[in-house]
N, C-alpha and C positions, 0 to 999 in steps of 0.2 A: 521524597515519598509523598503520596497523596493520602488523605484520611477522609473516609466517609463517616460523617457524623449522623448516626441513625436518628437520634431524637430531633436534630435540627431539620432533617429532610421530612420526617413523618409529620411535623407540625407546619410544614410549608403548604400554602395554597398554590394553585397553578401559576399565578402571576409571580409569586416568590420563587417558584422552581425555575421559571423561565429566566429570571434575573440571575439565579445561581448558576444555571447552565451557561449563560452568557459570560459570567465571570470565569467559569472553568475553561471556556473556549478561547478566552482572550490571550493567554500566553502563547498558544499556538498561532493565532492570527497575527499577533505582534511580531513573532519570529518571521512569518512569511513577508510581512511588510518590510522588515529589516533586510531580508534577502533581496527583495525587489528593488529596494533603494540602492543597495550595493551594486547590483547588476546594472541598474540605470546609470550609475556614475562611471562605469567603465565601458567606454564606447566600443572597445575592441571585441567584446564578447559576442560570439555568434552562436554558441552552443552551451546549454546548461544541462549537465547530467544529474539526474535525481535517482539515487539508488537506496536500497534498504531491504531488509528481510521480508519474508512473506507476510502480507496483511499489516504492514506498518502504515499503510495509507498513502502509498506513492501516487496512485491514480488521482485521487481527490486533490492531493497536494499539487500535482502538476496543473490541474484545472484552476485551482485557486491562485497559484503563482502566476499563471498566464493572465488572469484577470488583474492581478496587482501590477504586472508589468505593462499591461495595456493602459493602465491609468497614467503611466509615464509616456504615453504615445509611442510605445514600442510595438513593432509587429512581431507577433509570436505564433509559433506553430508547435503543437504537442505531438510527439511520436512515442509509441510504445515499443520497447525491445521485444515484448511478447509477440508482436505481429510478425517478427522475423524468425520465430521458432520453426524448426523442422517439423514435419508431420510426426505425430507421436510415435508411429511405428518405425520411423527412420532415425530417431534420436540415439544418442550415445548409450553404450552399455557400461555399467559400473563394474567394479572388481567382484561384486557378488553375482554377476551374470544377469542382473536386472536393469531395466532402463534407468538411467541417471538423469531425471528431469531437472535436477538442480544445477547441473554442469553448464558452464558457459558454452560448451560445445553443442548444447541443445539449440544454440542460436546459429542461424545461417550467417556467419560472419562475413562471408564474401558478399552476400546480398546487402547486408547492413552497410558495409564499407562503400560499396558502389552507390548506394542510395545517398549516404551522407556526403560523399564526394560530389555527387551531382547537385545536391541541395546547396552545399557550400559554394558551388560555382554558379548557382542561379539557374541550373538546367531543369527542365521538366522531368518529373519522375512519376512512377506509378507505385503508390504505397500499398503494401499487402495488408490483409486483415486475417487474424487468426481466430478460429472458432474453437473454444475449449471443450465444448460439448462433443464435437466430432473428433477433436484432436488433430486438426490439420488447418492449413491456410485455406481460405475460401477462394472461389474463382473471381471474386469481386475485388478489383484494384481501384484505388482512388487516385485520380490524376491531380498532381500538385506542382505548380510552377512557382517557386520561391522568388522573392524579390531580394535585392542586395541588402535590404534592411532587416530581413527576417532574423529573429532569434529562435532557435530550435530548442525546445525543452524535451529532452529524451529521458523517459522514465522506464525503470525496470530493475530487476534483481541485480543485473550486472552492469548497470549504467556508469559505474566508476572503474570498471575493469579496463585496463589499458588496451587489451586486445580488441575491444569494441571499436577503437578509433584508429584512423589512418590519416596522416597528413594534417592533423588539427593541432595547432600550437597551444601551449598553456595560456598564452595571452588571449586566445579566443574562447577558452573553455572555463566554465565555472562549475564547481562540483558541490553537490548537496547530498548529505546522508541523513535519512530519516529512520528512526527506530522507536519502538515502544519500550522505553528504558526504565520507566518508573514502577516501583512496587506500589500496590494499593493496600491501605490499611482499613480496617473497620473498627471504629471506636478505639483507635490506637494500637490494634493488633494486626500483624500482617495477614492479609487475606489472599491476594493474588499477586503473582509476578507479571511483568510485562509479557512474558512468554505465554502465560495462561490466557491473558486477554487477547493476544494475537491468535491463539488457537480458537477461542470463542468466536472471534471475527471470521476466521477462516471456515469454521464449521457452518456458520450461517451463510456466508457468501457462497460456499461451494454447493450448498443445497439449493440456493436461489438461482445461481447463475451458471453453474458448471456441471449440473446433473450428477452430483456426487452425494452419497449418503454420509452421515456423521461417522459411521463405522469406517468407511473407506478413507475419509479425511484423516481420521486418527491413525489408521494403518500407515499412512504416508508420513505422519508428522515427525517421527524420530529421524527419518532420512532427510526431511526438510531441514531440521535443525542441524544435522551433520553437514549438510550442504552449505548452510549459512556460515558455519565455522570455517569451512574449507574454501569457499568461493566468494563470500560476500564481505564478511567482517574484516578480512585482511586489507580491504581497500577503503575501509572507513577512515583510516588515517590520512587518506589523500584528500578528504573533503575540505572545502573552503568554509563550509558551514554545516553544523549538525543541528537537527531538530528532533524533539521528542513528540510523540503523537498519542501518549496516554492522556486521558481526561479523568479527572477525579470522579465525575458522575457516571462514567462509562459503564461500569458493571450494573448500575441501577437501570440504565436504559437498555442494555443488552440482555438483562435477566430473563425476560419472558421468552424471547426467541431461543436463547441458549438452553434454558431448562427444557423447553419443548423438544429441542434437537437431541440433547443428551439423554432424554427419556426414551429415545428410539434405540439406544444401545441395549442389546439383549443381555440377559443375565449370564449367558454362557460365553460372552465376549471377553477377550483379554483386556478390553478397555472398560469393562463394567465398573470395577472398583474406582478407577479414576473418575469416571462419569458420575458415579454416586457421590463421591467426595465433593466434586465440583458443584453438583446440584445442591447438596447440603449447605455448602458455603453460600451459594447464590440465594438460597432461601432465607438466609440471614440478612440479606441486603434489602434495604427499602427500595421498592420498585418505583421507577419514574416512567410514566407513560411515554412510549417512544414518539407519540404525536407531538410532544413538547420539544423534541430535538430539532434544532434549526434545519431547514431544508438544505442548506449548503454546508452542514457539518460534515467533517470527515467520517463520522460514524454512519452517515447515510450510505456510504459505499458498501456497508455490510448489512445495514437494516433494510435497504432496498428503496431508499428515496429516489425521486426522479428529477431532482433539481439539475443534476449533471447526468449526462448519458454515459452509462457504464458498460454498454455492450462491447 
């Protein structure tokens, strides 16, 4: 568990806050460095699967892992399973008769298989790009000709699901699972779970990048969590390495944008009471100006930083 010490943070100046933030980020960065070292020592690895639940920080982790691997003079290419999604209108239907966006069947597995097979054999491919605002793949495909030395970092909800892969041996494959697992305390008392923090991240992200209102994000959240239990967490045990993405100072930095978003929930909404409780809790948290968050922090994936390209 992480503990936010209110008085300590309130009496910090900006220089001290930057030092504190750096300390909070160190555990995560050290884990990535350890993963990169392990991969660099196993020359047979051609593919690295990076999976985890919604808003665990997979995208930034894939970018930062790529940079770490390149420090070992490895050739790395990041791909996202999201880009292989079917158009939203063509996705699978769940038992309740509604679209099941969490299902691995939302992925065009045939297209993913053929792309990975070509990449592993060093053949030219055309990589798709998915647009979450329109809910379909775009008409723009990126040409990519891999070399025999390339390591592919494939990130996505289902990146450890065995059905995503065909003809790839365990010796060639390294599996990573990332989750926001830690509870956060405020002055010794539990304040937020990792699930709460992921919801805060998702509400902010969906508003900024996916054209979704806080109300809509919260409408989907219960089904998102059900899908994680059904489709994602069963594969966590397959991971070669697990990493936690909660930061002790996180709620302090997310506070302003999260409160602003939750205040958009109307009083007649079924989510109003939850939003009110979360706002009341966040208002107890000492705020840390998001400008103090490092540009390459995982939290920038949700705050909207531009160090990495998140589109």
